[in-house]
LUMMI-289779 format. One record per residue (C-alpha): chain; y, x, z. Coordinates in steps of 0.02 Angstrom, whole numbers. Layout:
A  Y  X  Z $
...
***
This chain:
A  -4991  -742  -573 $
A  -4882  -739  -430 $
A  -4877  -837  -268 $
A  -4717  -928  -205 $
A  -4658  -946  -31 $
A  -4509  -1047  16 $
A  -4437  -1045  195 $
A  -4341  -1219  206 $
A  -4203  -1175  327 $
A  -4121  -1333  413 $
A  -3936  -1276  434 $
A  -3810  -1359  544 $
A  -3647  -1429  456 $
A  -3527  -1290  437 $
A  -3654  -1141  469 $
A  -3700  -1120  276 $
A  -3576  -973  247 $
A  -3639  -889  412 $
A  -3826  -891  338 $
A  -3771  -844  174 $
A  -3661  -686  246 $
A  -3821  -628  340 $
A  -3927  -644  189 $
A  -3791  -553  77 $
A  -3776  -411  212 $
A  -3975  -373  191 $
A  -3992  -408  2 $
A  -4123  -295  -71 $
A  -4202  -236  90 $
A  -4366  -322  34 $
A  -4358  -256  -155 $
A  -4468  -97  -104 $
A  -4607  -199  -9 $
A  -4777  -194  -100 $
A  -4809  -349  -194 $
A  -4630  -416  -200 $
A  -4569  -489  -362 $
A  -4408  -574  -340 $
A  -4281  -680  -220 $
A  -4168  -820  -228 $
A  -4062  -903  -89 $
A  -4036  -1081  -143 $
A  -3882  -1176  -65 $
A  -3911  -1368  -54 $
A  -3791  -1477  -156 $
A  -3855  -1648  -136 $
A  -3751  -1772  -18 $
A  -3920  -1795  89 $
A  -3982  -1617  89 $
A  -3944  -1498  235 $
A  -4091  -1376  198 $
A  -4073  -1193  114 $
A  -4215  -1130  27 $
A  -4268  -954  32 $
A  -4374  -932  -118 $
A  -4483  -771  -139 $
A  -4610  -723  -271 $
A  -4750  -607  -220 $
A  -4908  -536  -302 $
A  -5021  -604  -178 $
A  -5023  -711  -18 $
A  -5068  -551  75 $
A  -4921  -454  21 $
A  -4808  -598  100 $
A  -4902  -593  250 $
A  -4895  -409  261 $
A  -4701  -414  236 $
A  -4673  -553  370 $
A  -4776  -449  495 $
A  -4686  -288  455 $
A  -4559  -199  562 $
A  -4444  -203  416 $
A  -4446  -397  429 $
A  -4408  -379  603 $
A  -4271  -274  577 $
A  -4188  -388  449 $
A  -4177  -523  580 $
A  -4095  -409  700 $
A  -3910  -363  730 $
A  -3863  -189  694 $
A  -3892  -141  865 $
A  -4065  -193  861 $
A  -4049  -339  970 $
A  -4112  -514  900 $
A  -3980  -625  800 $
A  -3936  -796  869 $
A  -4017  -933  752 $
A  -3906  -1004  615 $
A  -4047  -1137  584 $
A  -4103  -1287  676 $
A  -4280  -1270  615 $
A  -4372  -1199  467 $
A  -4541  -1221  370 $
A  -4639  -1106  252 $
A  -4702  -1195  90 $
A  -4839  -1104  0 $
A  -4863  -1113  -188 $
A  -4960  -1031  -322 $
A  -4881  -1003  -493 $
A  -4985  -1093  -617 $
A  -4855  -1086  -768 $
A  -4705  -987  -795 $
A  -4579  -962  -937 $
A  -4429  -831  -915 $
A  -4332  -921  -1052 $
A  -4288  -754  -1130 $
A  -4281  -733  -1324 $
A  -4415  -621  -1400 $
***
């Protein structure tokens, strides 16, 4: 089964649209990476929650690590000029999970 890696990103008030825009600009950039299975950007909706969750699914932990260490990953976090982008977040943490059970909800 897959592994899931979640980047829990602390986003200051009012910066959510900027974060969402940055992800929208590079949506699909990771799709061709070996072992990549899926992505979701989750917006906080609870009154006390300020973290966005970037949820990715991978064939293996090694595939995720290879993506993070790739030039493509660095390129996705840079300005079009190649310069580093100023951060939108106040901090982040990677949460690591193995998928034990899964259901797609699709009718067969």
